[in-house]
N, C-alpha and C positions, 0 to 999 in steps of 0.2 A: 384713662384707658380702662375699658371694661373687658375683663377676662372671665370666662366661665369654663368649667370642666363638666361635661355631661357624662353621667354614668351612675350606676347603682352602688358604687363603692367597692367594686371588685379590685383585686390586686393590680390589674392594668390601669384602672382609673386612678388609683393611689400613686402608681409610678408616673403617670402623666402629670398629676398634680405636683409631685416632687420635682420632676424635670422642669416644669414651668416655674416653680418657685426658684430653683437654682438659676435658670436663665434670667429671670427678672433681677435676681440679686447680682449676677455678674454684669448686667447692663446698668445697674445702679438705679433701677426703677422700683418705686414703692407704690404698689397698688394691691387692692384686695382681689383674691381669686374666689369667685363664687362657685360653690359646688352645687350642681343641679342634679338631684337624685329622683325627683318626682317624674315618673314615666310619662305623664301627660305633658309636662313642660318639656321634657326631652323630645317628645314627638313633634312639638311645635317647630323644631329645627329641621325636620324632614331628613333625618339621618337613618341609615339602616343599621349601623353598628356603633357601639360605644367601645372605648371612651372616645370623646370628641373634645376638641379645643375650639372655643368660640372667642374671637377677638372683635370687639366693637360690633357685635351682632352678626358677624359672618363666620360660618363654619370654615375653619382653616384645615383641620385634620379630623378624620373620622375613622374609627375601626382599628387604630394602632396606637402604640405608645411612641410618640415622637421623641427623638433625642433632644438633649438640652440644646445642642447646636442648631437643630432644625427649628426649634421654638425661638431661639434667639433671632434667626433670620426672619421669621414671621413677624416678631415684635418690632424689629428694626424697620420693617416696611411702614409702620405706623408712627415712628418717631423721627424719621428723616424728612 
């Protein structure tokens, strides 16, 4: 599973990363989370706002900090 957090490292980006880590831990999934902070690479995903959560190349959330439970639901779509 390929997971990326898009953002420049602001508090909201860090919160999304933390919630994602907690969701993965609760689901028993071990995978790396790539932090994408380069603005040119972020723009490749055609998003207007950060932070954003990208799972397997698809933007799943943009412009808000998703809760741990929201992230778990997204991840479960890929493991069922």
